[in-house]
C-alpha positions in Angstrom: 126.2 115.0 86.4 127.2 111.9 85.0 123.2 110.1 84.7 123.9 107.0 86.4 125.3 109.2 89.4 122.1 111.4 88.9 119.9 107.7 88.9 121.7 106.7 92.0 121.0 109.9 94.3 118.1 109.8 93.6 117.4 106.8 94.2 119.9 106.3 97.7 118.0 109.6 99.0 114.5 108.0 98.4 115.4 105.0 100.0 117.1 106.9 103.2 113.4 108.7 103.5 111.5 105.4 103.4 113.9 104.3 106.1 113.4 107.3 108.1 110.0 107.4 108.2 108.4 104.5 107.4 110.4 102.6 109.7 107.2 102.0 112.3 104.7 100.9 109.6 107.5 98.4 107.9 108.1 96.6 111.6 104.3 96.3 112.3 104.0 95.2 109.0 106.2 92.6 109.6 104.9 91.8 113.0 101.5 91.6 110.9 102.8 89.3 108.5 104.0 86.6 111.3 100.9 87.3 113.4 99.0 85.5 110.1 101.7 83.1 109.6 101.2 81.8 113.1 97.7 81.7 112.5 98.0 79.1 109.5 97.1 81.9 107.3 98.4 83.4 103.7 99.6 86.7 102.6 98.6 87.5 99.3 100.5 90.2 97.4 98.5 92.1 94.8 99.9 94.7 92.1 98.4 95.7 88.3 100.7 96.4 85.6 104.6 96.8 86.7 103.5 96.2 90.4 102.6 93.1 89.2 106.2 91.9 89.6 106.3 93.0 93.6 103.5 90.1 94.0 106.3 87.8 91.7 109.5 89.4 94.1 107.5 87.5 96.8 106.2 84.7 95.5 108.7 81.3 95.6 112.2 83.0 95.7 115.3 82.4 97.7 114.9 83.7 101.3 110.9 84.6 100.3 108.3 83.5 103.2 106.8 80.4 102.4 103.6 81.6 103.3 103.1 84.3 100.1 100.7 83.9 97.8 100.6 86.5 94.5 97.7 87.1 93.0 98.1 87.0 89.7 95.9 87.6 86.6 97.3 88.3 82.9 94.8 91.2 81.8 96.2 93.2 84.1 100.0 92.5 83.7 101.7 93.8 80.1 102.7 91.0 78.7 99.4 90.2 76.6 98.3 93.7 76.0 100.0 96.7 77.9 97.1 99.4 76.4 94.4 97.3 77.4 95.9 96.2 81.0 95.8 100.2 81.8 92.4 100.2 80.7 91.4 96.7 82.3 92.7 98.0 86.0 90.6 101.6 85.9 87.3 99.1 85.0 85.0 98.4 87.8 84.4 94.6 89.0 87.5 93.4 87.0 89.2 93.0 90.7 86.0 91.2 92.1 85.9 88.9 89.5 90.0 88.3 89.8 89.8 88.1 93.9 86.9 85.7 93.5 89.5 82.6 91.9 91.1 83.1 95.8 89.9 81.9 99.0 91.2 84.7 100.4 90.3 84.1 104.5 89.8 86.7 107.3 92.5 85.4 108.9 94.9 86.1 105.9 96.8 89.7 104.8 96.3 91.2 101.6 99.0 93.9 100.6 98.9 96.2 97.6 101.4 97.5 95.4 99.9 100.7 93.4 102.3 103.2 92.3 99.9 105.9 92.4 97.3 105.0 94.9 94.5 105.7 92.8 93.5 103.6 90.4 90.0 101.0 90.4 91.7 97.6 90.9 94.1 98.6 93.5 91.2 100.3 95.6 88.4 97.8 95.0 91.2 95.3 95.9 91.5 96.9 99.6 88.2 97.1 99.7 86.9 93.3 98.6 89.6 92.6 101.5 87.7 94.9 104.0 85.4 93.0 103.3 86.4 90.0 104.9 87.5 91.4 107.4 91.2 91.0 106.1 94.0 93.1 107.0 95.5 95.2 104.5 98.3 97.1 103.9 99.1 99.3 101.2 102.0 100.4 99.7 102.2 103.6 97.3 103.6 107.2 96.8 101.5 109.8 98.9 102.5 112.7 97.1 101.6 111.1 93.8 98.2 110.0 95.0 97.5 113.6 96.4 97.3 114.8 93.1 96.8 111.6 90.4 92.9 112.4 89.1 90.9 109.6 91.6 88.7 106.8 90.4 84.4 106.7 90.8 85.9 105.1 94.4 86.6 108.5 95.1 89.4 107.6 97.8 93.3 107.0 97.7 95.0 103.8 98.6 95.9 105.6 102.2 91.9 105.9 103.1 91.3 102.3 102.9 94.3 100.6 104.5 94.9 99.5 107.8 99.0 99.9 107.7 99.6 102.6 104.8 103.6 102.7 103.6 104.3 105.8 101.7 107.0 104.6 99.2 108.6 108.3 98.7 108.1 108.1 94.5 107.7 111.4 92.9 104.7 112.0 91.0 104.9 110.4 87.4 107.4 107.8 89.2 110.5 108.9 86.4 113.2 110.5 88.8 116.0 112.0 86.5 115.6 115.0 84.3 117.2 114.9 81.3 115.8 118.5 80.7 113.3 120.7 82.3 109.9 119.3 80.8 111.4 115.2 80.4 112.1 113.0 83.0 113.5 109.2 82.8 113.8 106.6 84.9 111.5 105.1 87.5 111.7 104.2 91.3 108.5 102.2 92.1 109.9 98.9 90.8 113.4 99.8 93.0 110.8 101.6 96.7 108.4 98.1 96.3 111.5 95.9 96.3 112.9 97.4 99.4 109.8 97.5 100.9 108.9 94.0 101.3 112.2 92.4 101.1 112.7 95.2 104.8 109.2 93.7 105.5 110.4 90.0 105.0 114.1 90.5 106.8 111.7 91.4 110.1 110.1 88.7 109.9 112.9 86.4 109.8 114.3 87.5 112.9 111.0 87.3 114.2 110.7 83.3 112.6 114.6 82.6 113.8 113.3 79.8 116.1 111.1 78.0 114.2 111.6 74.6 113.7 110.8 74.8 110.1 112.3 77.9 109.4 109.4 78.8 107.0 111.4 80.9 104.3 112.7 79.1 100.8 116.5 78.4 100.2 117.8 78.7 96.8 118.0 75.4 95.3 121.6 75.7 94.6 122.5 75.5 98.0 123.4 72.3 99.9 120.1 70.7 101.6 117.7 73.2 100.0 115.6 70.7 98.3 115.0 68.7 101.2 113.9 72.2 103.4 111.9 73.1 100.8 109.6 70.6 100.5 108.5 70.4 103.9 107.5 74.2 102.9 105.9 73.2 99.8 104.2 70.5 101.6 102.6 73.3 103.8 101.8 75.6 101.5 101.6 74.3 97.6 97.7 73.4 98.1 96.8 76.7 99.2 99.1 78.5 96.3 97.4 77.7 93.0 101.2 79.5 91.5 103.2 77.1 92.9 
């Protein structure tokens, strides 16, 4: 089979699984996003390694929800040292020190992206939020979580968070077999973006009658600057990355 079709078919199959089996959790997550917004809270997004891109996906972009703030720390990304970032996300205490730099409160919400669902950093983030009575949503592969070696926390993300959304990815993330023992082309960035933006779509419906629609408009659209400046006035002092 054509390799492009192979990848496309696998992606579509798994997106359909998310739509079928995770709809309830996505709708509940959207309702919680809306509740936090109405309560003047902030929605924090956290991920390590490639999952940090999903925190950026929700941040200050066209069609994006204004109360979202990414949690960004270069040591947990890839651009300053890929091997080091893999070690850091498994190191006890790193996440706590990172989250201490953000003013997370009990009326906020923390969304955690981690494909394997077992590494120290994302689990530590979930436990940190729980201590603050901050609502948590976790997005990971349940199938992967069940077989991946656990951290010293000895749990998977599903055990800790208030809402868990399965990204229906395979163990190891890669989708396409090129032969019996070789697989390529990961899925978790696509699934994470699909889940996040599905939540945001539902939030948009809940917010449609708001006097100031709390979603950014592309700067290349008419009257976008006027609209976006109003949102920035509300959130720029609460989001250190604006």
